Every structure is written in structure tokens, then in C-alpha cells.
PyMOL Python script that loads the backbone (N, CA, C, O; Angstrom):
from pymol import cmd

cmd.read_pdbstr("""\
ATOM      1  N   GLU A   1    -118.512  74.221 -56.731  1.00  0.00           N
ATOM      2  CA  GLU A   1    -119.065  74.557 -58.042  1.00  0.00           C
ATOM      3  C   GLU A   1    -117.919  74.671 -59.042  1.00  0.00           C
ATOM      4  O   GLU A   1    -116.928  75.361 -58.801  1.00  0.00           O
ATOM      5  N   THR A   2    -118.074  73.995 -60.144  1.00  0.00           N
ATOM      6  CA  THR A   2    -117.020  74.022 -61.156  1.00  0.00           C
ATOM      7  C   THR A   2    -117.290  75.129 -62.165  1.00  0.00           C
ATOM      8  O   THR A   2    -118.371  75.716 -62.196  1.00  0.00           O
ATOM      9  N   ALA A   3    -116.290  75.399 -62.983  1.00  0.00           N
ATOM     10  CA  ALA A   3    -116.436  76.430 -64.010  1.00  0.00           C
ATOM     11  C   ALA A   3    -117.536  76.068 -64.991  1.00  0.00           C
ATOM     12  O   ALA A   3    -118.239  76.954 -65.479  1.00  0.00           O
ATOM     13  N   THR A   4    -117.703  74.781 -65.294  1.00  0.00           N
ATOM     14  CA  THR A   4    -118.743  74.342 -66.228  1.00  0.00           C
ATOM     15  C   THR A   4    -120.121  74.633 -65.663  1.00  0.00           C
ATOM     16  O   THR A   4    -120.987  75.129 -66.385  1.00  0.00           O
ATOM     17  N   GLN A   5    -120.347  74.335 -64.385  1.00  0.00           N
ATOM     18  CA  GLN A   5    -121.642  74.606 -63.765  1.00  0.00           C
ATOM     19  C   GLN A   5    -121.928  76.093 -63.745  1.00  0.00           C
ATOM     20  O   GLN A   5    -123.053  76.514 -64.012  1.00  0.00           O
ATOM     21  N   SER A   6    -120.922  76.893 -63.431  1.00  0.00           N
ATOM     22  CA  SER A   6    -121.098  78.341 -63.380  1.00  0.00           C
ATOM     23  C   SER A   6    -121.471  78.882 -64.755  1.00  0.00           C
ATOM     24  O   SER A   6    -122.368  79.718 -64.863  1.00  0.00           O
ATOM     25  N   THR A   7    -120.797  78.421 -65.809  1.00  0.00           N
ATOM     26  CA  THR A   7    -121.094  78.865 -67.160  1.00  0.00           C
ATOM     27  C   THR A   7    -122.493  78.440 -67.572  1.00  0.00           C
ATOM     28  O   THR A   7    -123.231  79.216 -68.180  1.00  0.00           O
ATOM     29  N   TRP A   8    -122.862  77.193 -67.238  1.00  0.00           N
ATOM     30  CA  TRP A   8    -124.187  76.704 -67.574  1.00  0.00           C
ATOM     31  C   TRP A   8    -125.263  77.551 -66.896  1.00  0.00           C
ATOM     32  O   TRP A   8    -126.251  77.932 -67.524  1.00  0.00           O
ATOM     33  N   GLY A   9    -125.062  77.843 -65.603  1.00  0.00           N
ATOM     34  CA  GLY A   9    -126.027  78.654 -64.869  1.00  0.00           C
ATOM     35  C   GLY A   9    -126.165  80.041 -65.452  1.00  0.00           C
ATOM     36  O   GLY A   9    -127.272  80.576 -65.527  1.00  0.00           O
ATOM     37  N   THR A  10    -125.061  80.631 -65.866  1.00  0.00           N
ATOM     38  CA  THR A  10    -125.090  81.967 -66.469  1.00  0.00           C
ATOM     39  C   THR A  10    -125.887  81.935 -67.756  1.00  0.00           C
ATOM     40  O   THR A  10    -126.683  82.838 -68.015  1.00  0.00           O
ATOM     41  N   ARG A  11    -125.682  80.898 -68.576  1.00  0.00           N
ATOM     42  CA  ARG A  11    -126.416  80.797 -69.840  1.00  0.00           C
ATOM     43  C   ARG A  11    -127.908  80.635 -69.603  1.00  0.00           C
ATOM     44  O   ARG A  11    -128.719  81.208 -70.332  1.00  0.00           O
ATOM     45  N   VAL A  12    -128.277  79.863 -68.593  1.00  0.00           N
ATOM     46  CA  VAL A  12    -129.698  79.671 -68.294  1.00  0.00           C
ATOM     47  C   VAL A  12    -130.334  80.987 -67.882  1.00  0.00           C
ATOM     48  O   VAL A  12    -131.416  81.324 -68.363  1.00  0.00           O
ATOM     49  N   TRP A  13    -129.680  81.741 -66.996  1.00  0.00           N
ATOM     50  CA  TRP A  13    -130.246  83.013 -66.540  1.00  0.00           C
ATOM     51  C   TRP A  13    -130.354  84.015 -67.672  1.00  0.00           C
ATOM     52  O   TRP A  13    -131.333  84.758 -67.743  1.00  0.00           O
ATOM     53  N   LYS A  14    -129.374  84.054 -68.554  1.00  0.00           N
ATOM     54  CA  LYS A  14    -129.443  84.969 -69.692  1.00  0.00           C
ATOM     55  C   LYS A  14    -130.610  84.601 -70.605  1.00  0.00           C
ATOM     56  O   LYS A  14    -131.314  85.479 -71.104  1.00  0.00           O
ATOM     57  N   ARG A  15    -130.813  83.304 -70.822  1.00  0.00           N
ATOM     58  CA  ARG A  15    -131.920  82.860 -71.656  1.00  0.00           C
ATOM     59  C   ARG A  15    -133.253  83.205 -71.000  1.00  0.00           C
ATOM     60  O   ARG A  15    -134.180  83.644 -71.680  1.00  0.00           O
ATOM     61  N   MET A  16    -133.361  83.011 -69.688  1.00  0.00           N
ATOM     62  CA  MET A  16    -134.594  83.328 -68.962  1.00  0.00           C
ATOM     63  C   MET A  16    -134.890  84.823 -69.028  1.00  0.00           C
ATOM     64  O   MET A  16    -136.042  85.224 -69.192  1.00  0.00           O
ATOM     65  N   ALA A  17    -133.843  85.654 -68.898  1.00  0.00           N
ATOM     66  CA  ALA A  17    -134.029  87.099 -68.943  1.00  0.00           C
ATOM     67  C   ALA A  17    -134.553  87.536 -70.300  1.00  0.00           C
ATOM     68  O   ALA A  17    -135.303  88.508 -70.390  1.00  0.00           O
ATOM     69  N   ALA A  18    -134.167  86.832 -71.355  1.00  0.00           N
ATOM     70  CA  ALA A  18    -134.641  87.169 -72.698  1.00  0.00           C
ATOM     71  C   ALA A  18    -136.097  86.752 -72.885  1.00  0.00           C
ATOM     72  O   ALA A  18    -136.823  87.374 -73.661  1.00  0.00           O
ATOM     73  N   ILE A  19    -136.529  85.710 -72.184  1.00  0.00           N
ATOM     74  CA  ILE A  19    -137.892  85.199 -72.332  1.00  0.00           C
ATOM     75  C   ILE A  19    -138.873  85.973 -71.454  1.00  0.00           C
ATOM     76  O   ILE A  19    -139.956  86.345 -71.907  1.00  0.00           O
ATOM     77  N   VAL A  20    -138.497  86.213 -70.210  1.00  0.00           N
ATOM     78  CA  VAL A  20    -139.386  86.847 -69.242  1.00  0.00           C
ATOM     79  C   VAL A  20    -138.986  88.311 -69.081  1.00  0.00           C
ATOM     80  O   VAL A  20    -138.002  88.610 -68.404  1.00  0.00           O
ATOM     81  N   PRO A  21    -139.739  89.231 -69.697  1.00  0.00           N
ATOM     82  CA  PRO A  21    -139.368  90.639 -69.574  1.00  0.00           C
ATOM     83  C   PRO A  21    -139.626  91.165 -68.160  1.00  0.00           C
ATOM     84  O   PRO A  21    -140.538  90.703 -67.473  1.00  0.00           O
ATOM     85  N   LYS A  22    -138.819  92.127 -67.738  1.00  0.00           N
ATOM     86  CA  LYS A  22    -139.000  92.743 -66.427  1.00  0.00           C
ATOM     87  C   LYS A  22    -140.219  93.655 -66.466  1.00  0.00           C
ATOM     88  O   LYS A  22    -140.522  94.272 -67.486  1.00  0.00           O
ATOM     89  N   LYS A  23    -140.900  93.724 -65.347  1.00  0.00           N
ATOM     90  CA  LYS A  23    -142.045  94.628 -65.240  1.00  0.00           C
ATOM     91  C   LYS A  23    -141.559  95.982 -64.759  1.00  0.00           C
ATOM     92  O   LYS A  23    -140.634  96.067 -63.951  1.00  0.00           O
ATOM     93  N   GLY A  24    -142.181  97.035 -65.253  1.00  0.00           N
ATOM     94  CA  GLY A  24    -141.864  98.390 -64.829  1.00  0.00           C
ATOM     95  C   GLY A  24    -143.050  98.994 -64.104  1.00  0.00           C
ATOM     96  O   GLY A  24    -144.060  98.321 -63.896  1.00  0.00           O
ATOM     97  N   LEU A  25    -142.942 100.236 -63.723  1.00  0.00           N
ATOM     98  CA  LEU A  25    -144.035 100.906 -63.016  1.00  0.00           C
ATOM     99  C   LEU A  25    -145.307 100.968 -63.847  1.00  0.00           C
ATOM    100  O   LEU A  25    -146.408 100.919 -63.299  1.00  0.00           O
ATOM    101  N   ASP A  26    -145.167 101.076 -65.168  1.00  0.00           N
ATOM    102  CA  ASP A  26    -146.344 101.163 -66.035  1.00  0.00           C
ATOM    103  C   ASP A  26    -147.109  99.841 -66.082  1.00  0.00           C
ATOM    104  O   ASP A  26    -148.287  99.829 -66.442  1.00  0.00           O
ATOM    105  N   ASP A  27    -146.463  98.728 -65.725  1.00  0.00           N
ATOM    106  CA  ASP A  27    -147.098  97.412 -65.782  1.00  0.00           C
ATOM    107  C   ASP A  27    -147.815  97.048 -64.484  1.00  0.00           C
ATOM    108  O   ASP A  27    -148.485  96.017 -64.422  1.00  0.00           O
ATOM    109  N   LEU A  28    -147.689  97.865 -63.462  1.00  0.00           N
ATOM    110  CA  LEU A  28    -148.230  97.531 -62.150  1.00  0.00           C
ATOM    111  C   LEU A  28    -149.422  98.411 -61.799  1.00  0.00           C
ATOM    112  O   LEU A  28    -149.492  99.574 -62.194  1.00  0.00           O
ATOM    113  N   GLU A  29    -150.353  97.837 -61.053  1.00  0.00           N
ATOM    114  CA  GLU A  29    -151.485  98.588 -60.524  1.00  0.00           C
ATOM    115  C   GLU A  29    -151.084  99.102 -59.141  1.00  0.00           C
ATOM    116  O   GLU A  29    -151.013  98.332 -58.183  1.00  0.00           O
ATOM    117  N   LEU A  30    -150.827 100.396 -59.046  1.00  0.00           N
ATOM    118  CA  LEU A  30    -150.287 100.959 -57.807  1.00  0.00           C
ATOM    119  C   LEU A  30    -151.329 101.688 -56.962  1.00  0.00           C
ATOM    120  O   LEU A  30    -151.026 102.107 -55.845  1.00  0.00           O
ATOM    121  N   SER A  31    -152.522 101.842 -57.463  1.00  0.00           N
ATOM    122  CA  SER A  31    -153.553 102.582 -56.740  1.00  0.00           C
ATOM    123  C   SER A  31    -153.831 101.935 -55.384  1.00  0.00           C
ATOM    124  O   SER A  31    -154.171 100.755 -55.302  1.00  0.00           O
ATOM    125  N   GLY A  32    -153.682 102.721 -54.332  1.00  0.00           N
ATOM    126  CA  GLY A  32    -153.936 102.242 -52.977  1.00  0.00           C
ATOM    127  C   GLY A  32    -152.814 101.391 -52.389  1.00  0.00           C
ATOM    128  O   GLY A  32    -152.957 100.862 -51.287  1.00  0.00           O
ATOM    129  N   LYS A  33    -151.703 101.252 -53.107  1.00  0.00           N
ATOM    130  CA  LYS A  33    -150.599 100.426 -52.632  1.00  0.00           C
ATOM    131  C   LYS A  33    -149.486 101.293 -52.044  1.00  0.00           C
ATOM    132  O   LYS A  33    -149.299 102.446 -52.430  1.00  0.00           O
ATOM    133  N   LYS A  34    -148.761 100.705 -51.105  1.00  0.00           N
ATOM    134  CA  LYS A  34    -147.547 101.337 -50.579  1.00  0.00           C
ATOM    135  C   LYS A  34    -146.366 100.717 -51.307  1.00  0.00           C
ATOM    136  O   LYS A  34    -146.260  99.494 -51.396  1.00  0.00           O
ATOM    137  N   VAL A  35    -145.484 101.550 -51.824  1.00  0.00           N
ATOM    138  CA  VAL A  35    -144.359 101.072 -52.617  1.00  0.00           C
ATOM    139  C   VAL A  35    -143.053 101.499 -51.956  1.00  0.00           C
ATOM    140  O   VAL A  35    -142.779 102.691 -51.815  1.00  0.00           O
ATOM    141  N   LEU A  36    -142.248 100.514 -51.550  1.00  0.00           N
ATOM    142  CA  LEU A  36    -140.918 100.811 -51.018  1.00  0.00           C
ATOM    143  C   LEU A  36    -139.989 101.073 -52.196  1.00  0.00           C
ATOM    144  O   LEU A  36    -139.875 100.252 -53.106  1.00  0.00           O
ATOM    145  N   VAL A  37    -139.334 102.213 -52.168  1.00  0.00           N
ATOM    146  CA  VAL A  37    -138.413 102.586 -53.237  1.00  0.00           C
ATOM    147  C   VAL A  37    -137.029 102.726 -52.624  1.00  0.00           C
ATOM    148  O   VAL A  37    -136.798 103.597 -51.785  1.00  0.00           O
ATOM    149  N   ARG A  38    -136.099 101.854 -53.050  1.00  0.00           N
ATOM    150  CA  ARG A  38    -134.738 101.961 -52.540  1.00  0.00           C
ATOM    151  C   ARG A  38    -134.048 103.096 -53.278  1.00  0.00           C
ATOM    152  O   ARG A  38    -133.967 103.087 -54.507  1.00  0.00           O
ATOM    153  N   VAL A  39    -133.558 104.055 -52.542  1.00  0.00           N
ATOM    154  CA  VAL A  39    -132.902 105.224 -53.125  1.00  0.00           C
ATOM    155  C   VAL A  39    -131.468 105.315 -52.625  1.00  0.00           C
ATOM    156  O   VAL A  39    -131.136 104.829 -51.544  1.00  0.00           O
ATOM    157  N   ASP A  40    -130.635 105.943 -53.427  1.00  0.00           N
ATOM    158  CA  ASP A  40    -129.234 106.133 -53.054  1.00  0.00           C
ATOM    159  C   ASP A  40    -129.011 107.630 -52.868  1.00  0.00           C
ATOM    160  O   ASP A  40    -128.804 108.360 -53.838  1.00  0.00           O
ATOM    161  N   TYR A  41    -129.054 108.073 -51.643  1.00  0.00           N
ATOM    162  CA  TYR A  41    -128.879 109.497 -51.350  1.00  0.00           C
ATOM    163  C   TYR A  41    -127.484 109.781 -50.789  1.00  0.00           C
ATOM    164  O   TYR A  41    -127.315 110.709 -49.998  1.00  0.00           O
ATOM    165  N   ASN A  42    -126.500 109.003 -51.187  1.00  0.00           N
ATOM    166  CA  ASN A  42    -125.120 109.300 -50.815  1.00  0.00           C
ATOM    167  C   ASN A  42    -124.660 110.469 -51.675  1.00  0.00           C
ATOM    168  O   ASN A  42    -124.163 110.278 -52.785  1.00  0.00           O
ATOM    169  N   VAL A  43    -124.825 111.651 -51.166  1.00  0.00           N
ATOM    170  CA  VAL A  43    -124.495 112.866 -51.916  1.00  0.00           C
ATOM    171  C   VAL A  43    -123.293 113.554 -51.280  1.00  0.00           C
ATOM    172  O   VAL A  43    -123.068 113.431 -50.076  1.00  0.00           O
ATOM    173  N   PRO A  44    -122.527 114.273 -52.080  1.00  0.00           N
ATOM    174  CA  PRO A  44    -121.385 114.988 -51.504  1.00  0.00           C
ATOM    175  C   PRO A  44    -121.843 116.155 -50.627  1.00  0.00           C
ATOM    176  O   PRO A  44    -122.687 116.959 -51.020  1.00  0.00           O
ATOM    177  N   VAL A  45    -121.270 116.220 -49.449  1.00  0.00           N
ATOM    178  CA  VAL A  45    -121.612 117.272 -48.490  1.00  0.00           C
ATOM    179  C   VAL A  45    -120.322 117.944 -48.038  1.00  0.00           C
ATOM    180  O   VAL A  45    -119.365 117.279 -47.644  1.00  0.00           O
ATOM    181  N   LYS A  46    -120.312 119.271 -48.102  1.00  0.00           N
ATOM    182  CA  LYS A  46    -119.174 120.045 -47.586  1.00  0.00           C
ATOM    183  C   LYS A  46    -119.703 121.083 -46.613  1.00  0.00           C
ATOM    184  O   LYS A  46    -120.552 121.908 -46.951  1.00  0.00           O
ATOM    185  N   LYS A  47    -119.182 121.021 -45.406  1.00  0.00           N
ATOM    186  CA  LYS A  47    -119.576 121.948 -44.344  1.00  0.00           C
ATOM    187  C   LYS A  47    -121.096 121.949 -44.128  1.00  0.00           C
ATOM    188  O   LYS A  47    -121.702 122.997 -43.903  1.00  0.00           O
ATOM    189  N   GLY A  48    -121.696 120.764 -44.199  1.00  0.00           N
ATOM    190  CA  GLY A  48    -123.127 120.626 -43.938  1.00  0.00           C
ATOM    191  C   GLY A  48    -124.033 121.023 -45.089  1.00  0.00           C
ATOM    192  O   GLY A  48    -125.252 121.053 -44.921  1.00  0.00           O
ATOM    193  N   VAL A  49    -123.474 121.329 -46.253  1.00  0.00           N
ATOM    194  CA  VAL A  49    -124.280 121.745 -47.408  1.00  0.00           C
ATOM    195  C   VAL A  49    -124.096 120.722 -48.526  1.00  0.00           C
ATOM    196  O   VAL A  49    -122.971 120.341 -48.849  1.00  0.00           O
ATOM    197  N   ILE A  50    -125.209 120.279 -49.113  1.00  0.00           N
ATOM    198  CA  ILE A  50    -125.155 119.338 -50.234  1.00  0.00           C
ATOM    199  C   ILE A  50    -124.604 120.077 -51.442  1.00  0.00           C
ATOM    200  O   ILE A  50    -125.157 121.098 -51.853  1.00  0.00           O
ATOM    201  N   THR A  51    -123.511 119.564 -52.016  1.00  0.00           N
ATOM    202  CA  THR A  51    -122.875 120.250 -53.150  1.00  0.00           C
ATOM    203  C   THR A  51    -123.377 119.756 -54.500  1.00  0.00           C
ATOM    204  O   THR A  51    -123.244 120.465 -55.497  1.00  0.00           O
ATOM    205  N   ASP A  52    -123.953 118.553 -54.555  1.00  0.00           N
ATOM    206  CA  ASP A  52    -124.493 118.028 -55.812  1.00  0.00           C
ATOM    207  C   ASP A  52    -125.724 117.190 -55.480  1.00  0.00           C
ATOM    208  O   ASP A  52    -125.609 116.129 -54.866  1.00  0.00           O
ATOM    209  N   ASP A  53    -126.896 117.662 -55.883  1.00  0.00           N
ATOM    210  CA  ASP A  53    -128.142 116.974 -55.543  1.00  0.00           C
ATOM    211  C   ASP A  53    -128.672 116.100 -56.688  1.00  0.00           C
ATOM    212  O   ASP A  53    -129.861 115.782 -56.716  1.00  0.00           O
ATOM    213  N   PHE A  54    -127.812 115.713 -57.623  1.00  0.00           N
ATOM    214  CA  PHE A  54    -128.228 114.918 -58.779  1.00  0.00           C
ATOM    215  C   PHE A  54    -128.947 113.634 -58.367  1.00  0.00           C
ATOM    216  O   PHE A  54    -129.992 113.309 -58.932  1.00  0.00           O
ATOM    217  N   ARG A  55    -128.416 112.913 -57.407  1.00  0.00           N
ATOM    218  CA  ARG A  55    -129.024 111.644 -56.993  1.00  0.00           C
ATOM    219  C   ARG A  55    -130.409 111.857 -56.393  1.00  0.00           C
ATOM    220  O   ARG A  55    -131.305 111.038 -56.597  1.00  0.00           O
ATOM    221  N   ILE A  56    -130.587 112.931 -55.670  1.00  0.00           N
ATOM    222  CA  ILE A  56    -131.891 113.227 -55.078  1.00  0.00           C
ATOM    223  C   ILE A  56    -132.888 113.572 -56.185  1.00  0.00           C
ATOM    224  O   ILE A  56    -134.007 113.058 -56.205  1.00  0.00           O
ATOM    225  N   ARG A  57    -132.477 114.442 -57.100  1.00  0.00           N
ATOM    226  CA  ARG A  57    -133.359 114.840 -58.214  1.00  0.00           C
ATOM    227  C   ARG A  57    -133.692 113.659 -59.124  1.00  0.00           C
ATOM    228  O   ARG A  57    -134.776 113.614 -59.705  1.00  0.00           O
ATOM    229  N   SER A  58    -132.775 112.708 -59.251  1.00  0.00           N
ATOM    230  CA  SER A  58    -132.986 111.555 -60.125  1.00  0.00           C
ATOM    231  C   SER A  58    -134.091 110.630 -59.621  1.00  0.00           C
ATOM    232  O   SER A  58    -134.677 109.895 -60.417  1.00  0.00           O
ATOM    233  N   THR A  59    -134.386 110.645 -58.342  1.00  0.00           N
ATOM    234  CA  THR A  59    -135.426 109.767 -57.800  1.00  0.00           C
ATOM    235  C   THR A  59    -136.825 110.367 -57.939  1.00  0.00           C
ATOM    236  O   THR A  59    -137.821 109.651 -57.829  1.00  0.00           O
ATOM    237  N   LEU A  60    -136.905 111.662 -58.177  1.00  0.00           N
ATOM    238  CA  LEU A  60    -138.210 112.327 -58.214  1.00  0.00           C
ATOM    239  C   LEU A  60    -139.151 111.801 -59.291  1.00  0.00           C
ATOM    240  O   LEU A  60    -140.335 111.644 -58.995  1.00  0.00           O
ATOM    241  N   PRO A  61    -138.715 111.516 -60.527  1.00  0.00           N
ATOM    242  CA  PRO A  61    -139.663 110.995 -61.517  1.00  0.00           C
ATOM    243  C   PRO A  61    -140.317 109.669 -61.077  1.00  0.00           C
ATOM    244  O   PRO A  61    -141.510 109.468 -61.304  1.00  0.00           O
ATOM    245  N   THR A  62    -139.553 108.782 -60.460  1.00  0.00           N
ATOM    246  CA  THR A  62    -140.106 107.517 -59.990  1.00  0.00           C
ATOM    247  C   THR A  62    -141.102 107.745 -58.868  1.00  0.00           C
ATOM    248  O   THR A  62    -142.194 107.177 -58.875  1.00  0.00           O
ATOM    249  N   ILE A  63    -140.732 108.571 -57.910  1.00  0.00           N
ATOM    250  CA  ILE A  63    -141.627 108.862 -56.782  1.00  0.00           C
ATOM    251  C   ILE A  63    -142.888 109.551 -57.274  1.00  0.00           C
ATOM    252  O   ILE A  63    -143.985 109.212 -56.831  1.00  0.00           O
ATOM    253  N   ASN A  64    -142.755 110.518 -58.185  1.00  0.00           N
ATOM    254  CA  ASN A  64    -143.926 111.215 -58.724  1.00  0.00           C
ATOM    255  C   ASN A  64    -144.818 110.276 -59.530  1.00  0.00           C
ATOM    256  O   ASN A  64    -146.039 110.426 -59.499  1.00  0.00           O
ATOM    257  N   LYS A  65    -144.247 109.318 -60.246  1.00  0.00           N
ATOM    258  CA  LYS A  65    -145.020 108.341 -61.017  1.00  0.00           C
ATOM    259  C   LYS A  65    -145.870 107.482 -60.085  1.00  0.00           C
ATOM    260  O   LYS A  65    -147.038 107.216 -60.368  1.00  0.00           O
ATOM    261  N   ILE A  66    -145.281 107.054 -58.981  1.00  0.00           N
ATOM    262  CA  ILE A  66    -146.010 106.238 -58.005  1.00  0.00           C
ATOM    263  C   ILE A  66    -147.164 107.036 -57.405  1.00  0.00           C
ATOM    264  O   ILE A  66    -148.286 106.539 -57.307  1.00  0.00           O
ATOM    265  N   ILE A  67    -146.885 108.267 -57.006  1.00  0.00           N
ATOM    266  CA  ILE A  67    -147.919 109.116 -56.414  1.00  0.00           C
ATOM    267  C   ILE A  67    -149.005 109.424 -57.442  1.00  0.00           C
ATOM    268  O   ILE A  67    -150.192 109.409 -57.114  1.00  0.00           O
ATOM    269  N   GLY A  68    -148.606 109.701 -58.681  1.00  0.00           N
ATOM    270  CA  GLY A  68    -149.566 109.994 -59.743  1.00  0.00           C
ATOM    271  C   GLY A  68    -150.449 108.806 -60.083  1.00  0.00           C
ATOM    272  O   GLY A  68    -151.557 108.985 -60.589  1.00  0.00           O
ATOM    273  N   SER A  69    -149.975 107.594 -59.811  1.00  0.00           N
ATOM    274  CA  SER A  69    -150.753 106.382 -60.069  1.00  0.00           C
ATOM    275  C   SER A  69    -151.645 106.012 -58.887  1.00  0.00           C
ATOM    276  O   SER A  69    -152.311 104.976 -58.908  1.00  0.00           O
ATOM    277  N   GLY A  70    -151.657 106.850 -57.865  1.00  0.00           N
ATOM    278  CA  GLY A  70    -152.508 106.597 -56.705  1.00  0.00           C
ATOM    279  C   GLY A  70    -151.848 105.803 -55.601  1.00  0.00           C
ATOM    280  O   GLY A  70    -152.517 105.399 -54.650  1.00  0.00           O
ATOM    281  N   GLY A  71    -150.549 105.570 -55.705  1.00  0.00           N
ATOM    282  CA  GLY A  71    -149.833 104.824 -54.678  1.00  0.00           C
ATOM    283  C   GLY A  71    -149.151 105.748 -53.689  1.00  0.00           C
ATOM    284  O   GLY A  71    -149.160 106.969 -53.845  1.00  0.00           O
ATOM    285  N   ARG A  72    -148.560 105.146 -52.671  1.00  0.00           N
ATOM    286  CA  ARG A  72    -147.791 105.912 -51.688  1.00  0.00           C
ATOM    287  C   ARG A  72    -146.343 105.473 -51.790  1.00  0.00           C
ATOM    288  O   ARG A  72    -146.024 104.303 -51.574  1.00  0.00           O
ATOM    289  N   ALA A  73    -145.473 106.402 -52.116  1.00  0.00           N
ATOM    290  CA  ALA A  73    -144.048 106.102 -52.240  1.00  0.00           C
ATOM    291  C   ALA A  73    -143.384 106.225 -50.872  1.00  0.00           C
ATOM    292  O   ALA A  73    -143.536 107.233 -50.182  1.00  0.00           O
ATOM    293  N   LEU A  74    -142.652 105.189 -50.497  1.00  0.00           N
ATOM    294  CA  LEU A  74    -141.924 105.181 -49.234  1.00  0.00           C
ATOM    295  C   LEU A  74    -140.444 105.009 -49.545  1.00  0.00           C
ATOM    296  O   LEU A  74    -139.955 103.881 -49.617  1.00  0.00           O
ATOM    297  N   PRO A  75    -139.721 106.120 -49.730  1.00  0.00           N
ATOM    298  CA  PRO A  75    -138.291 106.002 -50.048  1.00  0.00           C
ATOM    299  C   PRO A  75    -137.511 105.408 -48.868  1.00  0.00           C
ATOM    300  O   PRO A  75    -137.681 105.825 -47.722  1.00  0.00           O
ATOM    301  N   VAL A  76    -136.668 104.444 -49.168  1.00  0.00           N
ATOM    302  CA  VAL A  76    -135.809 103.819 -48.167  1.00  0.00           C
ATOM    303  C   VAL A  76    -134.379 104.101 -48.589  1.00  0.00           C
ATOM    304  O   VAL A  76    -133.940 103.665 -49.654  1.00  0.00           O
ATOM    305  N   SER A  77    -133.659 104.825 -47.763  1.00  0.00           N
ATOM    306  CA  SER A  77    -132.299 105.218 -48.100  1.00  0.00           C
ATOM    307  C   SER A  77    -131.298 104.479 -47.229  1.00  0.00           C
ATOM    308  O   SER A  77    -131.526 104.245 -46.042  1.00  0.00           O
ATOM    309  N   SER A  78    -130.198 104.122 -47.842  1.00  0.00           N
ATOM    310  CA  SER A  78    -129.112 103.506 -47.079  1.00  0.00           C
ATOM    311  C   SER A  78    -127.861 104.356 -47.263  1.00  0.00           C
ATOM    312  O   SER A  78    -126.862 103.913 -47.831  1.00  0.00           O
ATOM    313  N   THR A  79    -127.942 105.570 -46.774  1.00  0.00           N
ATOM    314  CA  THR A  79    -126.832 106.492 -46.935  1.00  0.00           C
ATOM    315  C   THR A  79    -125.699 106.151 -45.994  1.00  0.00           C
ATOM    316  O   THR A  79    -125.872 105.439 -45.005  1.00  0.00           O
ATOM    317  N   HIS A  80    -124.553 106.670 -46.325  1.00  0.00           N
ATOM    318  CA  HIS A  80    -123.365 106.442 -45.508  1.00  0.00           C
ATOM    319  C   HIS A  80    -122.829 107.764 -44.966  1.00  0.00           C
ATOM    320  O   HIS A  80    -121.625 107.931 -44.769  1.00  0.00           O
ATOM    321  N   LEU A  81    -123.733 108.682 -44.734  1.00  0.00           N
ATOM    322  CA  LEU A  81    -123.321 109.974 -44.189  1.00  0.00           C
ATOM    323  C   LEU A  81    -122.944 109.801 -42.719  1.00  0.00           C
ATOM    324  O   LEU A  81    -123.580 109.021 -42.011  1.00  0.00           O
ATOM    325  N   PRO A  82    -121.941 110.503 -42.258  1.00  0.00           N
ATOM    326  CA  PRO A  82    -121.555 110.376 -40.841  1.00  0.00           C
ATOM    327  C   PRO A  82    -122.615 110.991 -39.937  1.00  0.00           C
ATOM    328  O   PRO A  82    -123.342 111.903 -40.332  1.00  0.00           O
ATOM    329  N   LEU A  83    -122.685 110.474 -38.725  1.00  0.00           N
ATOM    330  CA  LEU A  83    -123.615 111.037 -37.749  1.00  0.00           C
ATOM    331  C   LEU A  83    -123.147 112.427 -37.318  1.00  0.00           C
ATOM    332  O   LEU A  83    -121.949 112.704 -37.267  1.00  0.00           O
ATOM    333  N   PRO A  84    -124.102 113.283 -37.012  1.00  0.00           N
ATOM    334  CA  PRO A  84    -123.695 114.587 -36.487  1.00  0.00           C
ATOM    335  C   PRO A  84    -122.887 114.427 -35.198  1.00  0.00           C
ATOM    336  O   PRO A  84    -123.027 113.425 -34.497  1.00  0.00           O
ATOM    337  N   THR A  85    -122.059 115.394 -34.893  1.00  0.00           N
ATOM    338  CA  THR A  85    -121.185 115.344 -33.722  1.00  0.00           C
ATOM    339  C   THR A  85    -121.988 115.080 -32.447  1.00  0.00           C
ATOM    340  O   THR A  85    -121.506 114.398 -31.543  1.00  0.00           O
ATOM    341  N   LEU A  86    -123.193 115.608 -32.370  1.00  0.00           N
ATOM    342  CA  LEU A  86    -124.028 115.461 -31.198  1.00  0.00           C
ATOM    343  C   LEU A  86    -124.304 113.988 -30.882  1.00  0.00           C
ATOM    344  O   LEU A  86    -124.414 113.623 -29.712  1.00  0.00           O
ATOM    345  N   PHE A  87    -124.418 113.128 -31.919  1.00  0.00           N
ATOM    346  CA  PHE A  87    -124.801 111.735 -31.720  1.00  0.00           C
ATOM    347  C   PHE A  87    -123.633 110.769 -31.730  1.00  0.00           C
ATOM    348  O   PHE A  87    -123.843 109.568 -31.566  1.00  0.00           O
ATOM    349  N   ARG A  88    -122.429 111.239 -31.912  1.00  0.00           N
ATOM    350  CA  ARG A  88    -121.283 110.332 -31.938  1.00  0.00           C
ATOM    351  C   ARG A  88    -120.976 109.803 -30.536  1.00  0.00           C
ATOM    352  O   ARG A  88    -121.097 110.514 -29.538  1.00  0.00           O
ATOM    353  N   VAL A  89    -120.582 108.550 -30.499  1.00  0.00           N
ATOM    354  CA  VAL A  89    -120.285 107.903 -29.211  1.00  0.00           C
ATOM    355  C   VAL A  89    -118.795 107.872 -29.009  1.00  0.00           C
ATOM    356  O   VAL A  89    -118.321 107.371 -27.989  1.00  0.00           O
TER     357      VAL A  89
END
""", "prot")
cmd.dss("prot")
cmd.show_as("cartoon", "prot")
cmd.util.cbc("prot")
cmd.orient("prot")
């Protein structure tokens, strides 16, 4: 891929993004649906205690919106917390 092709592709995607707006939760019919929500729960932990729960609290409005619309929120987390000592190999 040359620099010209890369630039052309970038311009096309930017133009498409301007034409086709992204859909949000308000645009979807969620009643009776299961919704996978990717969450980032990589939170700072010291001595087994969460020291800053901002990331956890930040996901609540989205999860509550899904539940309030009649859907089921299924948070999927990809945390990088270490395994407890009991489970280490």
C-alpha cells in the first residue's frame, strides 16, 4: 500500500463518517434484547481494595439506559488484574 492509497482511503472514510451518522442507544429498540457492553474495569487496586472506582461508575448510565429501555445489559470486561495467589500456576 502506497502513501497515496492510504491518504485516499482516509479521505473516503472521513467523508463517509460525515454522511452516515453513528447510531446511539436512543436510536435503537432495545426492549427484549440482550446487549453486550464492552467495559473497561482496569481500576487501581492497592492491597485488594479499589482506590478509584471512576471507570466502574462511568459505565452505570449506559447500563441503566439499556435496562430502562427494557433490554438486558451484559457487561463484558477485559481487565488486566492479576489472578489471586490461590489461582496462580
